[in-house]
N, C-alpha and C positions, 0 to 999 in steps of 0.2 A: 676705659674707653670701649665702646661697643661698635667700633667701625667695622671690624671683621664680621660681626653678626648682621649688619645692615648692608654690606656691600652688594649682596644679590639685588636689593632694591635699587641701588645706584646704577647697576648695569642692566637692569631689565629694559630700560628705555633703549640703550644702545644695542643690546642683544636682540630685542624685538624688532628694531627698525633695520638693523644691518642685513644686507641681502648679499649673499655670496661672497664671504670674505676669503682671503687667501691665507691659510694657516702657515704657509711657508714664507710669508712676507717677513722681511728682516726687521727685527725690532732693534731700535737703537738702545744701547745700554744706559743704565742709570749713571754711568760715568760722565755723561754729557754735562757740560756746564749750563746751568739755567739761571736766568736773571729775570726778576720781575716782581711787582707787587700789584695786587688787585685791590682797588679801593671799593668799599661797600657803602651803600646808603639804603636806608629803610628802617622801618619800625623795630625790627629785631636786632639791629646792630648794638643795641644796649646790652644784649645778652652775650655777644661774642666779639665785639669790636668793629672798627671801620676799615680794617685792612687785612689782607692775607698775603704774606710774603712766601713766595714759592721757594721751597728748599730742595725739592727733587722732582724729576720728570721721567715719565716713561712714554716713549713715542712709538706709535704704530704697533703696539703689542696686541695682536688679535687674540692670542691665547688668554689674555687678561680681560679684554673688553669686548671681544666678539667682532672687532673690526680693526683693520689696519689704518683706518681714516680717523684715528683719535689720538689725543694726547691725554695723559693722566698727570695732572698737576697735584703735587703733594706738599704737605708741610714738612718741615725739616726733620721731624721725629718719625716720619713714615717713609719706608723704602720698599722696593720691589725686589724679591729674591725668588728665583724659580717660579716666576709668574704668579706669585702671591704677595699680598701686602703684608709687610712686617712693620710693627710699630713698637715704640718704646712704651711699655706698659705702665711705667711710672708717671707718664705725662697724660693727663686727662683732657688735653686740648689738641686739636689738629684738624686737618681737612683733607678731603680727596675730591678733586674736580675731574670729571671725565668730560672732555670737550671734543665733540666729533663734528667734522665738516664733510658732508657728502656731495658738495657742489661739483666735484670732479668724478662723481659716480659712486655707486655703492648702495643707494637707496632710491627707489622710484618715487617715493612720496615725501621724504624728509630731506631738507637741505642741510640743516644744522641742528644740533642738540647739545644740551648740557645736563649732566646729572651731578649733583654736588651734595656732600655731607660735610657739615661743619660741626665739630664736637667741642663744647665748652664746659669745663668742669663736669664731664661725664654725660652732659645732656646733648642729644643729637638734634640737629636741624637739617632736614632734607629738602633740597630744592631741585627743580627741573624746568626745562623749557624746550620747545621744538619750533622750528621755523621751516615751512610756513605752519601757522597755527592749525592743529588737527583736532580741535574740540577737547583737548585735555592739556593740562599744564598751562603754559602761556607762551606767546611768541617771544623768541629770544631778542628780537630787535634787528635792525638793518645793518648795524656796524659791529657784528660779531663774526670773526673768521679765524680759521686755523690755516695758515699757509705753510705747508710742509717744505716747499722749496726755499722760502725765505726764512724758515725756522722761527716763525712768530705766531703767537695767538693774541688776537686783539679783541678787547672787550670795551666797547664804547656805548654807554647808556644801555648795556645789555641787561635784560630783565629775566629773572627766574622767580618761580613761585614756590612757596613752602608747600610741599605735597600733603601736609597734615592740616594746615589752617588757612591756606590761600593768601598768606601775607607775601607781598612782593618785595624783592630785594633787587637793587640795581648794582651792576658791576662795571668798573672802569679801570682800564690799565692794559699794558702790553707786556707779554712774557716772551722772552727770546731764549733760544738754546743753541748750542753748537753741536 
C-alpha cells in the first residue's frame, strides 16, 4: 500500500487552504469510539466497493492535517501514532479521508473540503472537493458537514472528483464519535 507516499497530496488541499491554525489545539486521541459507514456510488466503485466502514478517527489534529478544523477518518488497518499514519503493511486495502469544515472560521475562501485516498489491491484512487467551488476539484455539495460539538460528520449526496481522471464519486452516510 502506498498511502504513506501519497499522503502529502491528500493534505495539500487542507494545508494550502488552512489559514492560521493553532498548533496547541487539543487533539482527541484515537481511543475515541467511532461509528459509521459511508456508502459510495459512481463508476469507480467496481474497483473498490460501495462502502467504507470507519475503523479509526483522528479529530482536530493540526500537526497531522494543518488545521484543527478537520477529522481524519481511517480504515481499521490504519492508525495514528505520534502524528503519523501507521498501517498494516500486509493489507493492500484501506482509506484515509480528511474532512475539514471551516464554516466556523479558519479559511477566508473555503467553507468545506475533503481529501480522500482509497487503496484497493495496492492501486490508489485519489479524490477531493471544495465548497464553494474554486475552479479546481468539484463542489462538495450542500449537505456535507463536520460538527465538532455534536461529534458527527455528515455526507449526504456529497461529491468528490478523482484528481487523476475526473470521475465523480458520491458519498452518503453519517460518522459519529465520542
